[in-house]
Structure formats: C-alpha cells, structure tokens
Biopython code that builds the backbone (N, CA, C, O; Angstrom):
import numpy as np
from Bio.PDB.StructureBuilder import StructureBuilder

atoms = [
    (1, "MET", "N", (121.757, 133.212, 114.303)),
    (1, "MET", "CA", (120.983, 131.426, 114.698)),
    (1, "MET", "C", (119.814, 131.582, 114.655)),
    (1, "MET", "O", (119.505, 132.692, 115.089)),
    (2, "GLY", "N", (118.813, 130.866, 114.265)),
    (2, "GLY", "CA", (116.984, 131.339, 114.246)),
    (2, "GLY", "C", (116.964, 130.452, 115.797)),
    (2, "GLY", "O", (117.748, 129.740, 116.425)),
    (3, "ILE", "N", (115.974, 130.827, 115.913)),
    (3, "ILE", "CA", (115.253, 129.721, 117.450)),
    (3, "ILE", "C", (114.726, 128.786, 116.824)),
    (3, "ILE", "O", (113.997, 128.159, 117.593)),
    (4, "LEU", "N", (114.722, 128.258, 115.541)),
    (4, "LEU", "CA", (113.993, 126.954, 114.790)),
    (4, "LEU", "C", (115.729, 126.488, 114.606)),
    (4, "LEU", "O", (116.259, 127.190, 113.744)),
    (5, "SER", "N", (116.355, 125.819, 115.017)),
    (5, "SER", "CA", (117.868, 125.054, 114.504)),
    (5, "SER", "C", (117.144, 124.001, 114.185)),
    (5, "SER", "O", (115.951, 123.829, 114.435)),
    (6, "LEU", "N", (117.838, 123.327, 113.654)),
    (6, "LEU", "CA", (117.864, 122.163, 113.703)),
    (6, "LEU", "C", (117.665, 121.114, 115.140)),
    (6, "LEU", "O", (116.805, 120.258, 115.347)),
    (7, "GLY", "N", (118.709, 121.519, 115.924)),
    (7, "GLY", "CA", (118.462, 120.807, 116.924)),
    (7, "GLY", "C", (117.025, 120.926, 117.789)),
    (7, "GLY", "O", (116.370, 120.070, 118.383)),
    (8, "VAL", "N", (116.846, 122.238, 117.610)),
    (8, "VAL", "CA", (115.287, 122.718, 118.352)),
    (8, "VAL", "C", (113.836, 122.070, 117.417)),
    (8, "VAL", "O", (112.696, 121.819, 117.809)),
    (9, "LEU", "N", (114.376, 121.967, 116.259)),
    (9, "LEU", "CA", (113.342, 121.579, 115.615)),
    (9, "LEU", "C", (113.234, 119.915, 116.215)),
    (9, "LEU", "O", (112.427, 119.768, 117.133)),
    (10, "PHE", "N", (113.834, 118.930, 115.850)),
    (10, "PHE", "CA", (114.325, 117.673, 116.087)),
    (10, "PHE", "C", (113.720, 117.599, 117.461)),
    (10, "PHE", "O", (112.947, 116.644, 117.534)),
    (11, "TYR", "N", (113.821, 118.333, 118.645)),
    (11, "TYR", "CA", (113.487, 118.364, 120.089)),
    (11, "TYR", "C", (111.876, 118.654, 119.777)),
    (11, "TYR", "O", (111.052, 117.912, 120.311)),
    (12, "GLN", "N", (111.517, 119.531, 119.075)),
    (12, "GLN", "CA", (109.789, 119.790, 118.958)),
    (12, "GLN", "C", (109.225, 118.595, 118.448)),
    (12, "GLN", "O", (108.227, 118.197, 119.049)),
    (13, "ILE", "N", (109.729, 117.751, 117.228)),
    (13, "ILE", "CA", (109.430, 116.568, 116.936)),
    (13, "ILE", "C", (109.399, 115.727, 117.713)),
    (13, "ILE", "O", (108.278, 115.225, 117.800)),
    (14, "VAL", "N", (110.421, 115.143, 118.606)),
    (14, "VAL", "CA", (110.547, 114.294, 119.890)),
    (14, "VAL", "C", (109.296, 114.668, 120.648)),
    (14, "VAL", "O", (108.324, 113.940, 120.445)),
    (15, "ILE", "N", (109.175, 115.509, 121.347)),
    (15, "ILE", "CA", (107.862, 116.204, 122.055)),
    (15, "ILE", "C", (106.830, 115.666, 121.678)),
    (15, "ILE", "O", (106.127, 114.993, 122.432)),
    (16, "ALA", "N", (106.625, 115.832, 120.698)),
    (16, "ALA", "CA", (105.304, 115.835, 119.737)),
    (16, "ALA", "C", (105.033, 114.029, 119.529)),
    (16, "ALA", "O", (103.895, 113.558, 119.559)),
    (17, "ALA", "N", (105.650, 113.605, 119.427)),
    (17, "ALA", "CA", (105.854, 112.138, 119.319)),
    (17, "ALA", "C", (105.443, 111.370, 120.421)),
    (17, "ALA", "O", (104.704, 110.393, 120.299)),
    (18, "ILE", "N", (105.906, 111.783, 121.527)),
    (18, "ILE", "CA", (105.837, 111.143, 122.886)),
    (18, "ILE", "C", (104.510, 111.399, 122.807)),
    (18, "ILE", "O", (103.678, 110.514, 122.607)),
    (19, "ILE", "N", (104.102, 113.210, 123.033)),
    (19, "ILE", "CA", (102.564, 113.178, 123.533)),
    (19, "ILE", "C", (101.566, 112.478, 122.248)),
    (19, "ILE", "O", (100.364, 112.261, 122.400)),
    (20, "VAL", "N", (102.142, 112.255, 121.291)),
    (20, "VAL", "CA", (100.872, 111.673, 120.488)),
    (20, "VAL", "C", (100.886, 110.246, 120.735)),
    (20, "VAL", "O", (99.749, 109.781, 120.646)),
    (21, "PHE", "N", (101.892, 109.276, 121.050)),
    (21, "PHE", "CA", (102.431, 108.242, 121.141)),
    (21, "PHE", "C", (101.361, 107.790, 122.691)),
    (21, "PHE", "O", (100.761, 106.723, 122.819)),
    (22, "ALA", "N", (101.377, 108.917, 123.690)),
    (22, "ALA", "CA", (100.891, 108.575, 125.130)),
    (22, "ALA", "C", (99.177, 108.354, 124.458)),
    (22, "ALA", "O", (98.549, 107.315, 124.659)),
    (23, "ALA", "N", (98.529, 109.715, 123.528)),
    (23, "ALA", "CA", (97.478, 109.490, 122.978)),
    (23, "ALA", "C", (97.024, 107.989, 122.721)),
    (23, "ALA", "O", (96.053, 107.370, 123.156)),
    (24, "SER", "N", (97.657, 107.758, 122.196)),
    (24, "SER", "CA", (97.357, 106.455, 121.361)),
    (24, "SER", "C", (97.270, 105.022, 122.547)),
    (24, "SER", "O", (96.941, 103.883, 122.216)),
    (25, "LYS", "N", (97.687, 105.496, 124.059)),
    (25, "LYS", "CA", (97.335, 104.479, 125.065)),
    (25, "LYS", "C", (95.972, 104.785, 126.273)),
    (25, "LYS", "O", (95.444, 104.137, 127.176)),
    (26, "GLY", "N", (95.769, 106.451, 125.534)),
    (26, "GLY", "CA", (94.404, 106.445, 126.621)),
    (26, "GLY", "C", (94.452, 108.059, 126.668)),
    (26, "GLY", "O", (94.865, 108.950, 125.926)),
    (27, "LYS", "N", (93.904, 107.984, 127.745)),
    (27, "LYS", "CA", (93.085, 110.128, 128.072)),
    (27, "LYS", "C", (94.399, 110.105, 128.895)),
    (27, "LYS", "O", (95.364, 110.814, 128.609)),
    (28, "LYS", "N", (94.364, 109.099, 130.107)),
    (28, "LYS", "CA", (95.124, 109.688, 131.431)),
    (28, "LYS", "C", (96.586, 109.403, 131.210)),
    (28, "LYS", "O", (97.335, 109.791, 132.106)),
    (29, "TYR", "N", (97.176, 108.734, 130.077)),
    (29, "TYR", "CA", (98.590, 108.839, 129.413)),
    (29, "TYR", "C", (98.736, 110.148, 128.958)),
    (29, "TYR", "O", (99.679, 110.870, 129.281)),
    (30, "LEU", "N", (97.584, 110.558, 128.019)),
    (30, "LEU", "CA", (98.056, 111.713, 127.094)),
    (30, "LEU", "C", (97.797, 113.045, 128.403)),
    (30, "LEU", "O", (98.519, 114.040, 128.344)),
    (31, "ALA", "N", (97.144, 112.974, 129.088)),
    (31, "ALA", "CA", (97.601, 113.947, 130.145)),
    (31, "ALA", "C", (98.305, 113.726, 130.969)),
    (31, "ALA", "O", (97.839, 114.548, 131.758)),
    (32, "LEU", "N", (99.237, 113.198, 131.597)),
    (32, "LEU", "CA", (100.237, 112.805, 131.785)),
    (32, "LEU", "C", (101.393, 113.150, 131.093)),
    (32, "LEU", "O", (102.011, 113.943, 131.804)),
    (33, "ALA", "N", (101.897, 112.974, 130.211)),
    (33, "ALA", "CA", (102.573, 113.149, 129.109)),
    (33, "ALA", "C", (102.653, 114.841, 128.597)),
    (33, "ALA", "O", (103.710, 115.309, 128.175)),
    (34, "VAL", "N", (101.642, 115.495, 128.680)),
    (34, "VAL", "CA", (101.538, 116.818, 128.659)),
    (34, "VAL", "C", (101.852, 117.468, 129.912)),
    (34, "VAL", "O", (102.727, 118.325, 130.037)),
    (35, "GLY", "N", (100.832, 116.867, 131.181)),
    (35, "GLY", "CA", (101.798, 117.525, 132.068)),
    (35, "GLY", "C", (102.759, 117.718, 132.157)),
    (35, "GLY", "O", (103.230, 118.836, 132.369)),
    (36, "LEU", "N", (103.535, 116.431, 131.990)),
    (36, "LEU", "CA", (105.043, 116.382, 132.164)),
    (36, "LEU", "C", (105.989, 117.312, 131.155)),
    (36, "LEU", "O", (107.057, 117.855, 131.436)),
    (37, "ALA", "N", (105.459, 117.324, 130.231)),
    (37, "ALA", "CA", (106.216, 118.139, 129.021)),
    (37, "ALA", "C", (105.841, 119.943, 129.423)),
    (37, "ALA", "O", (106.497, 120.837, 128.889)),
    (38, "PHE", "N", (105.007, 120.162, 130.156)),
    (38, "PHE", "CA", (104.565, 121.361, 130.751)),
    (38, "PHE", "C", (105.567, 122.091, 131.228)),
    (38, "PHE", "O", (106.089, 123.138, 130.844)),
    (39, "LEU", "N", (105.837, 121.060, 132.519)),
    (39, "LEU", "CA", (106.552, 121.212, 133.707)),
    (39, "LEU", "C", (108.161, 121.041, 133.410)),
    (39, "LEU", "O", (108.915, 121.830, 133.980)),
    (40, "TRP", "N", (108.684, 120.097, 132.589)),
    (40, "TRP", "CA", (109.875, 120.180, 131.648)),
    (40, "TRP", "C", (109.924, 121.397, 131.410)),
    (40, "TRP", "O", (110.603, 122.082, 132.175)),
    (41, "THR", "N", (109.168, 122.101, 130.192)),
    (41, "THR", "CA", (109.464, 122.983, 129.701)),
    (41, "THR", "C", (109.487, 124.477, 130.939)),
    (41, "THR", "O", (110.056, 125.557, 130.782)),
    (42, "LEU", "N", (109.111, 124.264, 131.472)),
    (42, "LEU", "CA", (108.602, 125.705, 132.891)),
    (42, "LEU", "C", (110.156, 125.220, 133.566)),
    (42, "LEU", "O", (110.985, 126.071, 133.888)),
    (43, "SER", "N", (110.344, 124.102, 133.684)),
    (43, "SER", "CA", (111.753, 124.115, 134.267)),
    (43, "SER", "C", (113.275, 124.296, 133.824)),
    (43, "SER", "O", (114.344, 124.603, 134.353)),
    (44, "HIS", "N", (112.863, 123.992, 132.745)),
    (44, "HIS", "CA", (114.409, 123.638, 131.415)),
    (44, "HIS", "C", (114.337, 124.696, 130.196)),
    (44, "HIS", "O", (115.283, 124.744, 129.409)),
    (45, "ALA", "N", (113.283, 125.495, 130.045)),
    (45, "ALA", "CA", (113.632, 126.175, 129.009)),
    (45, "ALA", "C", (113.257, 128.013, 129.612)),
    (45, "ALA", "O", (112.192, 128.539, 129.935)),
    (46, "PHE", "N", (114.550, 128.506, 129.555)),
    (46, "PHE", "CA", (114.743, 129.865, 129.989)),
    (46, "PHE", "C", (114.772, 130.717, 129.082)),
    (46, "PHE", "O", (114.928, 131.907, 129.355)),
    (47, "PHE", "N", (114.590, 130.162, 127.488)),
    (47, "PHE", "CA", (114.839, 131.401, 126.680)),
    (47, "PHE", "C", (113.022, 131.703, 126.013)),
    (47, "PHE", "O", (112.350, 130.816, 125.487)),
    (48, "PRO", "N", (112.665, 132.806, 126.175)),
    (48, "PRO", "CA", (110.776, 132.890, 126.246)),
    (48, "PRO", "C", (110.468, 132.259, 124.393)),
    (48, "PRO", "O", (109.619, 131.454, 124.013)),
    (49, "PRO", "N", (111.066, 132.682, 123.929)),
    (49, "PRO", "CA", (110.898, 132.497, 122.470)),
    (49, "PRO", "C", (110.873, 131.051, 122.078)),
    (49, "PRO", "O", (110.110, 130.678, 121.186)),
    (50, "LEU", "N", (111.541, 130.353, 122.599)),
    (50, "LEU", "CA", (111.637, 128.652, 122.642)),
    (50, "LEU", "C", (110.695, 128.123, 123.235)),
    (50, "LEU", "O", (110.107, 127.112, 122.852)),
    (51, "MET", "N", (110.335, 129.093, 124.755)),
    (51, "MET", "CA", (109.425, 128.122, 125.642)),
    (51, "MET", "C", (108.099, 128.251, 124.704)),
    (51, "MET", "O", (107.455, 127.250, 124.388)),
    (52, "ILE", "N", (107.638, 129.947, 124.163)),
    (52, "ILE", "CA", (106.620, 129.454, 123.232)),
    (52, "ILE", "C", (106.660, 128.565, 122.487)),
    (52, "ILE", "O", (105.782, 127.728, 122.695)),
    (53, "VAL", "N", (107.424, 128.327, 121.541)),
    (53, "VAL", "CA", (107.434, 127.459, 120.184)),
    (53, "VAL", "C", (106.929, 125.832, 121.244)),
    (53, "VAL", "O", (106.029, 125.060, 120.911)),
    (54, "GLN", "N", (107.649, 125.717, 122.277)),
    (54, "GLN", "CA", (107.551, 124.672, 122.880)),
    (54, "GLN", "C", (106.040, 124.044, 123.479)),
    (54, "GLN", "O", (105.459, 122.962, 123.392)),
    (55, "PHE", "N", (105.731, 125.540, 124.212)),
    (55, "PHE", "CA", (104.129, 125.229, 124.381)),
    (55, "PHE", "C", (103.220, 125.132, 122.944)),
    (55, "PHE", "O", (102.516, 124.125, 122.872)),
    (56, "ILE", "N", (103.179, 125.790, 122.140)),
    (56, "ILE", "CA", (102.566, 125.394, 120.531)),
    (56, "ILE", "C", (102.971, 124.323, 120.476)),
    (56, "ILE", "O", (101.964, 123.753, 120.055)),
    (57, "THR", "N", (103.778, 123.494, 120.593)),
    (57, "THR", "CA", (103.833, 122.451, 120.362)),
    (57, "THR", "C", (103.450, 121.335, 121.223)),
    (57, "THR", "O", (103.244, 120.268, 120.645)),
    (58, "ILE", "N", (103.332, 121.367, 122.321)),
    (58, "ILE", "CA", (102.912, 120.704, 123.163)),
    (58, "ILE", "C", (100.978, 120.563, 123.216)),
    (58, "ILE", "O", (100.274, 119.553, 123.202)),
    (59, "ILE", "N", (100.682, 121.715, 123.264)),
    (59, "ILE", "CA", (99.222, 122.232, 123.061)),
    (59, "ILE", "C", (99.020, 121.541, 121.878)),
    (59, "ILE", "O", (98.473, 120.446, 122.011)),
    (60, "GLY", "N", (99.354, 121.933, 120.606)),
    (60, "GLY", "CA", (99.296, 121.068, 119.139)),
    (60, "GLY", "C", (98.807, 119.821, 119.194)),
    (60, "GLY", "O", (97.714, 119.278, 119.029)),
    (61, "SER", "N", (99.968, 119.490, 119.486)),
    (61, "SER", "CA", (100.276, 118.237, 119.608)),
    (61, "SER", "C", (99.032, 117.245, 121.015)),
    (61, "SER", "O", (98.766, 116.043, 121.013)),
    (62, "GLY", "N", (98.654, 118.069, 121.786)),
    (62, "GLY", "CA", (98.169, 117.464, 122.826)),
    (62, "GLY", "C", (96.499, 117.431, 122.099)),
    (62, "GLY", "O", (95.803, 116.490, 122.481)),
    (63, "MET", "N", (96.135, 117.994, 121.519)),
    (63, "MET", "CA", (95.032, 118.498, 121.020)),
    (63, "MET", "C", (94.893, 117.674, 119.346)),
    (63, "MET", "O", (93.806, 117.841, 118.793)),
    (64, "TYR", "N", (95.729, 117.006, 118.746)),
    (64, "TYR", "CA", (96.194, 116.084, 117.728)),
    (64, "TYR", "C", (95.867, 115.294, 118.354)),
    (64, "TYR", "O", (94.685, 115.102, 118.071)),
    (65, "GLY", "N", (96.261, 114.452, 119.313)),
    (65, "GLY", "CA", (96.198, 113.550, 120.469)),
    (65, "GLY", "C", (94.927, 113.435, 120.643)),
    (65, "GLY", "O", (94.300, 112.478, 120.188)),
    (66, "TYR", "N", (94.376, 114.405, 121.333)),
    (66, "TYR", "CA", (92.867, 114.323, 121.882)),
    (66, "TYR", "C", (92.269, 113.663, 120.635)),
    (66, "TYR", "O", (92.180, 112.444, 120.782)),
    (67, "ARG", "N", (91.863, 114.077, 119.535)),
    (67, "ARG", "CA", (91.014, 113.667, 118.751)),
    (67, "ARG", "C", (91.403, 112.389, 118.223)),
    (67, "ARG", "O", (90.498, 111.741, 117.697)),
    (68, "LYS", "N", (92.554, 111.885, 118.250)),
    (68, "LYS", "CA", (92.866, 110.505, 117.883)),
    (68, "LYS", "C", (92.746, 109.487, 119.080)),
    (68, "LYS", "O", (93.246, 108.381, 118.874)),
    (69, "LEU", "N", (92.079, 109.737, 120.451)),
    (69, "LEU", "CA", (92.259, 108.858, 121.038)),
    (69, "LEU", "C", (91.325, 107.704, 120.837)),
    (69, "LEU", "O", (90.208, 107.819, 120.333)),
    (70, "PRO", "N", (91.930, 106.421, 121.326)),
    (70, "PRO", "CA", (90.955, 104.991, 120.893)),
    (70, "PRO", "C", (89.016, 105.190, 121.505)),
    (70, "PRO", "O", (88.232, 105.567, 122.376)),
    (71, "THR", "N", (89.141, 104.829, 120.730)),
    (71, "THR", "CA", (87.556, 105.066, 121.451)),
    (71, "THR", "C", (86.989, 103.399, 121.926)),
    (71, "THR", "O", (85.892, 103.250, 122.464)),
]
sb = StructureBuilder()
sb.init_structure("model")
sb.init_model(0)
sb.init_chain("A")
sb.init_seg("    ")
for serial, (resi, resn, name, xyz) in enumerate(atoms, 1):
    if name == "N":
        sb.init_residue(resn, " ", resi, " ")
    sb.init_atom(name, np.array(xyz, "f"), 0.0, 1.0, " ", f" {name:<3s}", serial, name[0])
structure = sb.get_structure()
C-alpha cells in the first residue's frame, strides 16, 4: 500500500480546500487555518512520510491562499 492511498489523497484535498476557503475570508483566517492544520498534523500524524506529505499540502495551500487573498 502506497503512502498516497485514496483516503490520504481525499484528506489532503479537504485540508487544502479548508485553507483556501479560509484565505478567501482574510489573512487572519488563513493564518488560523494554517496554524490549526499544523497543530493537527503534529498531534495526529505519526507516520513521518505522511506527515511530510501533509506539511507540503498545508504549506502549498497556504502559499496559494496567500496569493488569492481579497484586496
């Protein structure tokens, strides 16, 4: 079984969607969503490769959301 199973892929899409949605509401919400996602990952992901995938998803979504912040 690979690290990117269908369940893991779906979970990454949900995380990215939450972060991008939070960015549409403003910078404060984006920071809150990214911070909570980091804390959630640190407390719930115990498999290091999965943790890395999740951190990449969080950082990438945060960067995308930051570029799309409402002006």
